[in-house]
C-alpha positions as MATLAB code, in Angstrom:
seq = 'MIENRELTVDDYLAMLRRRLKVILIPALLAPLAGFLVSFAFPPKYTSRSLVMVDEQKVPEGYVKPVVTEDLSQRIASMEQQVLSRNRLTPVVDRFGLAKKGKSIDDVVDEIQKNVTIEAVLPDITAARRKRPGQESNMPGFYVNFTWDNARDAQQICSELTSMLLAENLKARTQVAQSTTEFLTRQLDEAKKNLNDQDSKMATFKRQYMGQLPGDAENNLKILMGLNSQLDANTQTLNRAQQDRSYTESLLAQQVAAWKSTQNATNPQTLEQQLAALQSQLITLEARYTADHPDVVKTKNDIAELKRKLNEMNTAAAQTNDASTDKEGVAEPPEIRQIRVQIHQYDAAIAQATREQKRLQNQIGLFQGRVALSPAVEEQYKALNRDYDTAQKFYDDLLAKKSQSEMQTDMELRQQGEQMRLLNPADFADTPSFPNRILFAGGGLGGGLVLGLGLALWLELRDKSIRTEQDVIAVLELPMLVSIPWIGAETPENNGQGRHAKSEAEEKKETVEV';
ca = [
      -0.209    0.073    0.321;
       1.212    3.269   -1.126;
       1.560    5.644    1.919;
       1.039    9.497    1.856;
      -2.365    9.466   -0.062;
      -6.028    9.138    1.123;
      -7.415    6.253   -0.225;
     -10.871    6.378   -1.893;
     -13.833    3.631   -2.693;
     -12.207    2.422   -5.985;
      -9.066    2.078   -4.183;
     -11.104    0.046   -1.411;
     -12.585   -2.109   -3.946;
      -9.543   -2.476   -5.983;
      -8.220   -4.294   -2.799;
     -11.031   -6.476   -2.207;
     -10.957   -8.231   -5.872;
      -7.266   -8.118   -5.228;
      -7.630   -9.976   -1.745;
     -10.680  -12.078   -2.623;
      -9.387  -15.131   -2.422;
      -7.193  -14.522    0.829;
     -10.654  -13.633    2.552;
     -13.059  -16.168    1.209;
     -10.753  -19.391    2.338;
     -10.697  -18.882    5.853;
     -14.340  -17.443    5.767;
     -15.079  -20.736    4.533;
     -12.893  -23.578    6.513;
     -13.539  -21.584    9.834;
     -17.204  -22.912   10.061;
     -16.149  -26.421    9.415;
     -13.283  -26.118   11.873;
     -15.655  -24.256   14.543;
     -18.557  -27.149   13.602;
     -15.484  -30.303   14.143;
     -14.529  -28.304   17.552;
     -18.144  -28.374   18.859;
     -17.766  -32.291   19.409;
     -14.983  -31.823   21.592;
     -17.542  -30.182   24.717;
     -19.539  -32.394   26.593;
     -22.885  -32.089   26.100;
     -25.474  -29.940   28.292;
     -28.980  -30.459   28.410;
     -31.384  -27.691   29.498;
     -34.932  -28.157   31.253;
     -37.371  -25.416   31.299;
     -40.447  -25.027   33.667;
     -42.961  -22.607   33.673;
     -44.670  -20.483   36.844;
     -47.340  -18.843   36.782;
     -48.635  -15.632   39.059;
     -51.996  -15.472   39.687;
     -53.364  -12.177   41.383;
     -55.386  -12.653   44.457;
     -58.978  -13.976   44.050;
     -60.408  -11.292   46.767;
     -60.703   -7.260   45.463;
     -57.801   -5.602   46.779;
     -60.274   -3.020   47.968;
     -61.684   -5.345   50.905;
     -58.544   -6.879   51.346;
     -54.939   -5.821   50.926;
     -52.556   -7.824   49.950;
     -50.140   -9.000   52.705;
     -47.271   -9.057   50.418;
     -45.754   -5.984   48.975;
     -42.677   -6.792   47.628;
     -41.897   -6.403   44.547;
     -42.507   -9.673   42.440;
     -39.250   -9.673   41.503;
     -37.080   -8.933   44.843;
     -39.433  -11.774   46.019;
     -38.418  -14.330   43.467;
     -34.780  -13.265   43.822;
     -34.997  -14.272   47.673;
     -36.793  -17.564   47.146;
     -34.131  -18.517   44.734;
     -31.858  -17.243   47.716;
     -33.601  -19.680   50.248;
     -33.659  -22.566   47.805;
     -30.388  -22.916   46.749;
     -28.238  -22.468   50.127;
     -26.089  -25.142   50.937;
     -28.727  -26.969   53.925;
     -31.648  -26.827   50.866;
     -29.917  -28.607   48.349;
     -27.861  -30.887   50.086;
     -30.565  -33.383   50.695;
     -31.422  -32.999   46.787;
     -28.020  -34.109   45.773;
     -28.315  -37.196   48.193;
     -32.070  -38.025   46.670;
     -30.946  -38.264   43.576;
     -27.206  -39.579   43.905;
     -25.905  -36.475   41.790;
     -22.419  -36.740   43.903;
     -20.988  -39.166   41.258;
     -17.309  -39.385   39.623;
     -15.225  -38.071   42.437;
     -17.326  -34.969   42.861;
     -18.523  -34.247   46.557;
     -21.504  -32.573   47.627;
     -20.504  -29.360   48.018;
     -18.604  -29.358   44.498;
     -22.089  -30.720   42.800;
     -24.389  -27.985   45.146;
     -21.425  -25.338   43.650;
     -22.411  -26.762   40.058;
     -26.195  -26.710   40.655;
     -26.156  -22.945   42.075;
     -24.470  -21.611   38.670;
     -26.390  -24.106   36.490;
     -30.167  -22.242   37.288;
     -31.167  -19.338   36.100;
     -34.728  -17.970   36.319;
     -36.088  -16.006   33.849;
     -38.928  -13.769   33.534;
     -42.200  -13.516   31.498;
     -42.289  -10.163   29.733;
     -45.627   -8.801   30.143;
     -48.333   -8.599   27.712;
     -49.747   -4.469   26.491;
     -52.777   -5.175   28.718;
     -50.884   -6.371   31.661;
     -48.801   -3.305   31.288;
     -51.966   -1.198   31.303;
     -53.283   -3.199   34.395;
     -50.141   -2.164   36.130;
     -50.672   -0.871   39.546;
     -49.378    2.913   41.178;
     -46.140    2.235   42.487;
     -45.508   -1.270   41.323;
     -42.266   -1.506   39.554;
     -42.784   -4.592   37.401;
     -45.785   -6.528   36.587;
     -44.340  -10.366   36.051;
     -47.182  -12.693   34.792;
     -44.958  -15.525   35.338;
     -41.051  -17.076   35.288;
     -39.225  -19.905   34.103;
     -37.406  -21.778   35.767;
     -34.232  -23.115   33.982;
     -31.555  -25.948   35.018;
     -28.726  -27.263   32.884;
     -26.796  -30.142   33.579;
     -24.973  -33.171   31.637;
     -28.073  -35.700   31.666;
     -31.362  -34.661   30.445;
     -32.895  -36.697   32.997;
     -31.345  -35.384   35.772;
     -31.592  -32.023   34.501;
     -35.589  -32.816   34.326;
     -35.882  -34.300   37.786;
     -33.587  -31.560   39.298;
     -35.773  -28.664   37.226;
     -38.898  -30.173   38.698;
     -37.753  -30.352   42.228;
     -36.184  -26.624   42.073;
     -39.873  -25.285   41.010;
     -41.561  -27.488   43.727;
     -39.184  -25.866   46.312;
     -39.957  -22.349   44.898;
     -43.704  -22.633   45.135;
     -43.588  -24.533   48.700;
     -41.051  -21.479   49.753;
     -43.690  -18.885   48.413;
     -46.587  -20.429   50.244;
     -44.759  -20.747   53.103;
     -43.345  -17.078   53.236;
     -46.175  -15.388   52.517;
     -47.814  -17.534   55.337;
     -45.091  -16.727   57.690;
     -45.217  -12.654   56.339;
     -49.122  -12.663   57.404;
     -48.765  -14.715   60.916;
     -45.708  -12.564   62.338;
     -47.217   -9.792   61.362;
     -50.809  -11.062   62.626;
     -48.606  -11.975   65.865;
     -46.541   -8.316   65.780;
     -49.711   -6.292   65.583;
     -50.862   -8.236   68.580;
     -48.044   -7.559   70.684;
     -48.098   -4.041   69.864;
     -52.079   -3.838   70.161;
     -51.494   -5.029   73.920;
     -48.865   -2.549   74.841;
     -50.908    0.435   73.098;
     -54.053   -1.479   75.315;
     -51.802   -1.231   78.549;
     -50.718    2.584   77.958;
     -54.238    3.642   77.108;
     -55.314    2.072   80.292;
     -52.374    3.951   82.095;
     -53.700    7.200   80.182;
     -57.354    6.209   81.602;
     -55.917    5.903   85.176;
     -54.024    9.341   84.695;
     -57.006   10.965   83.172;
     -59.151    9.641   86.094;
     -57.114   10.649   88.886;
     -56.850   13.867   87.698;
     -60.469   14.370   87.155;
     -60.784   13.204   91.080;
     -58.443   15.693   92.310;
     -59.247   18.808   90.311;
     -63.172   18.375   90.597;
     -65.150   21.171   89.510;
     -61.737   22.971   88.172;
     -61.277   21.594   84.937;
     -61.736   23.662   81.389;
     -65.159   22.517   81.227;
     -66.316   23.634   84.653;
     -64.901   26.889   84.383;
     -67.861   29.003   83.038;
     -69.960   26.926   85.901;
     -67.612   27.621   88.366;
     -68.158   31.858   87.287;
     -71.904   31.548   87.571;
     -72.242   29.750   91.034;
     -69.285   32.560   92.071;
     -71.974   35.214   91.007;
     -74.710   33.019   92.464;
     -73.145   32.807   95.570;
     -72.111   36.481   95.512;
     -75.660   37.404   95.067;
     -76.611   34.820   97.830;
     -73.897   36.854  100.493;
     -75.256   39.882  100.100;
     -78.940   39.103  100.438;
     -77.452   37.460  103.749;
     -76.051   39.951  104.829;
     -79.000   42.742  104.067;
     -80.971   39.422  106.021;
     -78.432   39.720  109.031;
     -78.560   43.205  109.338;
     -82.051   43.754  109.318;
     -82.488   40.741  112.060;
     -80.387   42.915  114.389;
     -82.100   45.756  113.283;
     -85.148   43.945  114.616;
     -84.193   42.388  117.413;
     -81.661   45.565  118.719;
     -85.809   47.584  118.687;
     -87.711   44.376  120.120;
     -85.074   44.745  123.435;
     -85.603   47.976  123.830;
     -89.377   47.311  123.258;
     -88.712   44.624  125.673;
     -86.589   47.054  128.343;
     -89.510   49.698  128.165;
     -92.848   46.883  129.129;
     -90.269   45.376  131.793;
     -90.072   48.630  133.294;
     -93.943   49.246  133.263;
     -94.448   45.913  134.693;
     -91.690   46.169  137.359;
     -93.615   49.312  138.744;
     -97.016   47.464  139.339;
     -95.070   43.871  140.289;
     -95.713   44.649  143.816;
     -99.351   44.526  143.442;
     -99.640   40.961  141.775;
     -96.588   39.764  144.343;
     -98.160   36.499  145.510;
     -97.225   37.256  148.998;
     -99.621   39.999  148.173;
    -102.072   38.078  147.166;
    -102.022   35.942  150.410;
    -102.315   38.545  152.798;
    -105.196   40.279  150.798;
    -106.663   36.660  151.100;
    -106.170   36.507  154.650;
    -107.369   39.857  155.143;
    -110.657   38.671  152.820;
    -110.745   36.006  154.831;
    -110.709   37.813  157.789;
    -113.056   40.185  156.408;
    -115.929   37.217  155.717;
    -115.746   36.324  158.966;
    -116.685   39.310  160.398;
    -119.392   40.029  157.562;
    -120.866   36.203  158.636;
    -121.445   37.072  162.090;
    -122.973   39.699  160.930;
    -125.073   39.158  158.085;
    -126.527   36.562  156.351;
    -125.292   34.574  153.596;
    -127.421   36.608  150.749;
    -126.245   39.924  152.108;
    -124.376   41.367  148.843;
    -121.058   42.131  151.210;
    -120.614   39.018  152.196;
    -121.313   36.934  148.362;
    -118.947   39.918  147.037;
    -116.238   39.035  149.817;
    -116.830   35.410  148.523;
    -116.242   36.457  145.115;
    -113.323   38.403  145.982;
    -111.827   35.484  147.876;
    -112.434   32.855  145.055;
    -110.527   34.820  142.963;
    -107.414   35.553  144.945;
    -107.445   31.150  145.468;
    -107.579   31.157  141.731;
    -104.781   33.345  141.057;
    -102.451   31.865  143.674;
    -103.277   28.020  141.977;
    -102.031   29.376  138.565;
     -99.210   31.038  140.198;
     -98.248   27.979  142.075;
     -99.092   25.676  138.853;
     -96.727   27.712  136.658;
     -93.963   27.539  139.325;
     -94.166   23.724  138.990;
     -93.957   23.310  135.581;
     -90.784   25.513  135.624;
     -87.258   24.125  136.262;
     -85.332   27.250  137.424;
     -87.371   28.138  140.297;
     -85.999   32.328  140.440;
     -86.534   32.168  136.501;
     -90.194   30.392  136.629;
     -91.613   33.124  139.140;
     -90.078   35.761  137.561;
     -91.670   34.367  134.067;
     -94.908   33.513  136.144;
     -95.128   36.995  137.167;
     -94.460   38.523  133.288;
     -97.165   39.358  131.894;
     -97.677   37.329  128.030;
     -96.697   40.675  126.573;
     -93.379   40.555  127.898;
     -93.036   36.748  127.448;
     -93.955   37.257  123.745;
     -91.388   40.022  123.091;
     -88.811   37.583  124.711;
     -89.658   35.007  122.350;
     -89.445   37.295  119.656;
     -86.082   38.103  120.811;
     -85.385   34.674  120.865;
     -86.725   34.251  117.785;
     -84.028   36.592  116.268;
     -81.240   35.381  118.239;
     -81.794   32.114  115.753;
     -81.845   34.059  112.732;
     -79.072   36.088  113.539;
     -77.133   33.318  114.155;
     -79.166   31.055  111.249;
     -77.819   33.861  108.980;
     -73.889   34.138  110.470;
     -74.007   30.286  109.764;
     -75.033   30.965  106.462;
     -72.679   33.803  106.121;
     -69.670   31.722  106.795;
     -70.482   28.747  104.215;
     -71.137   31.418  101.542;
     -67.739   32.908  102.290;
     -66.054   29.495  102.359;
     -67.778   28.422   99.173;
     -67.184   31.602   97.740;
     -63.478   31.182   98.578;
     -63.303   28.024   97.207;
     -64.733   28.921   94.093;
     -62.386   31.914   94.177;
     -59.905   29.416   94.169;
     -61.497   27.041   91.431;
     -61.127   30.493   88.697;
     -57.411   31.604   89.706;
     -56.072   27.547   89.194;
     -58.241   26.913   86.383;
     -55.637   28.196   83.704;
     -52.955   26.178   85.200;
     -55.300   23.113   85.631;
     -56.299   23.559   81.813;
     -52.975   23.105   80.815;
     -52.055   20.012   82.633;
     -55.643   18.319   81.531;
     -54.733   19.392   77.682;
     -51.637   17.873   78.046;
     -52.866   14.389   79.556;
     -55.779   14.578   76.909;
     -53.522   15.178   74.077;
     -51.784   11.885   75.312;
     -54.933   10.242   75.919;
     -55.989   10.877   72.333;
     -52.880   10.010   71.110;
     -53.144    7.159   72.647;
     -56.376    5.941   71.909;
     -56.014    7.131   68.251;
     -52.549    4.319   67.950;
     -54.820    2.071   69.733;
     -57.536    2.092   67.597;
     -55.643    2.410   64.086;
     -53.030   -0.992   65.437;
     -56.798   -2.802   66.290;
     -57.671   -1.786   62.452;
     -54.401   -3.323   61.023;
     -54.778   -6.308   63.680;
     -58.065   -6.851   62.136;
     -56.923   -6.483   58.271;
     -53.673   -8.789   59.594;
     -56.356  -11.292   60.638;
     -58.714  -10.981   57.249;
     -54.731  -11.163   55.017;
     -53.425  -14.364   57.204;
     -57.012  -15.950   56.681;
     -57.162  -15.355   52.718;
     -53.357  -16.196   52.989;
     -54.512  -20.168   55.309;
     -57.380  -20.432   52.812;
     -54.975  -19.831   49.373;
     -57.272  -16.838   48.183;
     -54.488  -14.376   47.949;
     -51.600  -14.177   45.064;
     -50.298  -17.661   44.175;
     -47.771  -19.609   42.504;
     -49.253  -22.015   39.873;
     -47.103  -24.193   37.860;
     -48.503  -24.037   34.155;
     -45.825  -26.042   32.698;
     -43.882  -28.785   34.571;
     -40.143  -29.672   33.715;
     -39.736  -31.041   30.122;
     -37.389  -33.248   28.730;
     -34.535  -32.015   26.369;
     -34.038  -34.200   23.566;
     -31.650  -32.059   22.294;
     -28.702  -30.480   24.211;
     -28.510  -26.939   24.586;
     -24.709  -26.986   24.869;
     -22.789  -26.943   22.174;
     -25.042  -25.504   19.579;
     -23.061  -26.581   16.336;
     -24.832  -23.617   14.340;
     -23.555  -21.068   16.815;
     -20.049  -22.777   16.645;
     -20.229  -22.699   13.101;
     -21.454  -19.357   12.811;
     -18.524  -18.248   15.053;
     -15.916  -20.127   13.084;
     -17.623  -17.597   10.223;
     -17.554  -14.624   11.744;
     -13.663  -15.596   13.276;
     -13.152  -16.844    9.432;
     -13.908  -13.246    7.846;
     -12.118  -11.338   10.353;
      -8.925  -13.478   10.116;
      -9.297  -13.425    6.361;
      -9.897   -9.472    6.697;
      -7.013   -9.364    8.806;
      -4.828  -10.853    6.614;
      -5.721   -9.075    3.510;
      -5.581   -5.864    5.355;
      -1.765   -7.508    6.615;
      -0.950   -7.678    2.862;
      -1.963   -4.818    1.616;
       0.070   -3.050    3.940;
       3.256   -4.931    2.741;
       2.635   -4.300   -1.096;
       4.642   -1.239   -2.344;
       3.566   -1.378   -6.068;
       2.436    1.315   -8.160;
      -0.650    0.874   -9.913;
      -2.355    4.084  -10.205;
      -1.024    7.869  -11.473;
      -1.794    8.597   -7.779;
       0.442    6.256   -6.297;
       3.206    7.574   -8.601;
       2.467   11.491   -7.441;
       2.477    9.974   -3.491;
       5.902    8.153   -4.199;
       7.757   10.792   -6.368;
       6.441   13.661   -4.117;
       6.632   15.859   -7.053;
       3.536   18.003   -8.612;
       2.595   17.001  -12.496;
       2.831   19.429  -14.999;
       2.040   17.500  -17.932;
       0.443   14.390  -18.467;
       0.814   12.562  -22.221;
      -1.234    9.415  -23.070;
       0.403    5.903  -24.560;
      -0.041    5.204  -28.127;
       0.451    1.849  -29.174;
       2.018    0.526  -32.471;
      -0.956   -1.211  -33.783;
      -2.952    2.013  -33.848;
      -4.047    3.423  -37.352;
      -2.573    6.785  -36.114;
       1.346    5.583  -35.759;
       2.406    7.339  -39.076;
       4.768   10.438  -39.426;
       2.370   12.543  -37.717;
       2.819   10.215  -35.094;
       5.982   10.112  -34.993;
       6.412   13.851  -35.118;
       3.930   14.212  -32.312;
       5.892   11.688  -30.368;
       8.915   13.439  -30.560;
       7.436   16.972  -29.718;
       5.659   15.325  -26.783;
       9.211   13.929  -26.111;
      11.125   17.139  -26.310;
       8.384   18.867  -24.352;
       9.022   16.079  -21.488;
      12.570   16.700  -21.475;
      12.098   20.662  -21.333;
      10.207   20.039  -18.559;
      12.015   17.689  -16.733;
      15.104   20.064  -17.114;
];
């Protein structure tokens, strides 16, 4: 290849024509070699099973699914669980896969490498039914297992698929039951906390009975009513005291008037008068007959005096205090009535005084309640806020527990999302590896690459000059004149032609000079 010039499409086509054999020979021999090489690899057989994912049968508007994790993530988690060494060791022992000097750990590692799970792409309709927030809407997945024996590959693929289905059912049931148990424990703690808040609230209400925020308005009304009652009681007390003072002054006047006439109505005086009248009666009876007016009048006076004496003696016998009784018997009814009124006034004053003290105590109590209302209200709001928070938390947990119980029951009845084996593991009639067509195709590609590489290498080493561009690139001089070649057999090969040739040679010589 001549350097120092740009290659055109014609140059590349010319190269391809010159090196066509170099390109075609490796391209034809390499597929045959790749096909033959494929027989050097031991065959591998792949068994495949199809698992479909059915949506839950109960509408999500009634019961939400217990497992909200993306399906692809759940399948990856189940794959890790199923392909664990503890789960695969019994499978290796049951199918006797540890052969030809292989250990169980080597077989387990080989099984883990040969298992692939391939998602089934959703169709357009399933994509339209995709729920908000759901990353994928996988309708199912394939379980592929590759092994050197077709029968073992089928059995192991079937066993792994069954383990995946069982793991899915077990995982969903465990999640539902664990969720219910967790919510039950949380609900018990929330109930205990709510009971503590109830106890605190009840204690606070008993301690501040009548001082709660709802009682502030009633306390003000009661306080106003007590003040009104106190005013009325004060007026009643003042009026009773005034009446008592007036009655006492009246009593003093009555007693003074009565004492002025007390000697005339004294019992000793009456007895003296009775004795005098009896003496006078004896004198009159000695002088006059019993029908005489003076005798009759004297007898009547004696009888009247005896009656008065009997009355005073009877009154004295009924009284405990002799001195007071004598004075009371001697007092006229008007004075006794005045004393009764004074006693009534004293009782009314005592009652009004007691009522006044009670009202003052009540007013002080309610004034204290009104004064403490802001602080009590602040404490009550804090307790009520804690109680409302505990109540709301308890209600939320109770609703979640009920929902979880329904989800658990749905999973136990297998009404939730289920994985269903649609196509069991198939038996591979032909090996999946090596694919001889792919080997031949790879050989074809490698041969073409080798042929093109050889052609390119030959062209890079070829220094032949074939075109005018090659001449210019080699000489690195500009071309001033170009003379076409004229053959000897042409009819134009005459004297003129020779003359023209000689002229051209002269021009060329001139140019070169």
